[in-house]
C-alpha positions in Angstrom: 12.6 -19.3 3.9 11.1 -16.0 5.0 7.4 -15.4 4.7 6.4 -12.6 2.3 4.2 -9.6 3.2 2.9 -7.5 0.3 2.5 -3.8 1.0 0.6 -1.5 -1.3 2.4 1.7 -2.3 -0.5 4.2 -2.9 -2.5 4.8 0.3 -0.3 2.7 2.5 3.3 3.9 2.0 2.4 7.3 0.6 -0.1 10.0 1.4 -2.3 9.1 -1.5 -5.6 11.1 -1.7 -6.9 9.9 -5.1 -5.5 9.3 -8.6 -4.0 12.5 -10.0 -2.3 11.0 -13.0 0.8 8.8 -13.8 3.3 11.6 -13.2 1.8 12.5 -9.8 3.5 11.0 -6.8 2.7 11.7 -3.2 5.2 11.9 -0.3 5.8 9.0 2.0 3.3 8.6 4.9 4.7 9.4 8.3 5.8 6.1 9.9 6.2 4.2 6.6 9.9 3.6 7.1 9.4 2.4 10.7 6.6 0.1 9.5 8.8 -1.5 6.8 11.8 -1.6 9.2 9.6 -3.5 11.7 8.5 -6.0 9.0 12.1 -6.7 8.1 13.1 -6.9 11.8 10.3 -9.5 12.3 11.9 -11.6 9.5 9.4 -10.9 6.7 10.3 -10.6 3.1 8.8 -7.2 2.0 7.3 -6.9 -1.5 5.7 -3.6 -2.6 2.7 -4.4 -4.8 1.5 -1.6 -7.0 -0.6 -0.9 -10.1 2.0 1.6 -11.1 5.0 0.7 -13.3 7.4 -1.2 -11.1 10.5 0.8 -12.3 8.8 4.1 -11.5 7.8 2.7 -8.1 11.4 1.7 -7.4 12.5 5.2 -8.2 9.9 6.6 -5.8 11.1 4.2 -3.1 14.8 5.3 -3.7 13.9 9.0 -3.6 11.9 8.5 -0.5 14.7 6.6 1.3 12.7 3.4 1.5 14.3 1.2 -1.1 16.7 -0.6 1.3 13.7 -1.8 3.3 12.0 -3.5 0.3 13.0 -6.8 -1.2 11.0 -6.6 -4.4 8.6 -4.3 -6.3 5.9 -5.8 -8.6 2.6 -5.2 -10.3 1.7 -8.9 -10.1 0.2 -10.5 -7.0 2.8 -13.0 -5.6 2.0 -15.6 -3.0 2.2 -14.0 0.4 1.3 -14.5 4.1 -0.8 -11.3 3.9 -1.5 -8.2 1.8 -1.5 -4.7 3.4 -3.7 -2.5 1.2 -5.9 0.6 1.7 -8.6 -0.9 -0.5 -8.8 -4.4 0.9 -11.9 -6.3 2.1 -10.9 -9.4 4.1 -13.0 -12.5 3.4 -13.6 -14.3 6.6 -15.8 -17.1 5.3 -19.1 -15.2 5.3 -20.3 -14.0 1.8 -23.1 -11.9 3.3 -20.7 -10.0 5.6 -18.3 -9.6 2.7 -21.1 -8.2 0.4 -22.0 -5.7 3.2 -18.4 -4.7 3.7 -18.1 -4.1 -0.1 -21.4 -2.1 -0.3 -20.3 0.2 2.5 -16.6 0.3 1.6 -14.7 3.5 1.5 -10.9 3.8 1.8 -9.7 5.6 5.0 -8.3 8.5 3.1 -11.7 9.4 1.6 -13.2 9.5 5.1 -10.6 11.7 6.6 -10.9 15.5 6.4 -8.2 16.9 4.3 -8.9 20.7 3.8 -5.7 21.1 1.6 -6.8 18.5 -0.9 -8.4 19.6 -4.1 -12.1 18.5 -4.6 -12.5 15.4 -6.8 
């Protein structure tokens, strides 16, 4: 039985820069296909985990040429070896360190300079 790795869609597979509505979809992030291909090559079962409607996420994966690299799309957290997410804080057994990480947390895409992005 292959181990599952869950990969977030927004902010990991796409060029997400903040919520712009349900009908707004961002293009795939450079290297996303290679990343998914590598997970599959390493024997993982790849599940895309998203807060978006799974059918719409599947459509985006198909249009982006990524659907054949994904085993499942869901909006529910399935059991997995690991979760790859742009908004994750990893708990490593220390509540104090976890609180500090949460207090100072900012997703990578907010820290990067993106002059073409509209202000929020």
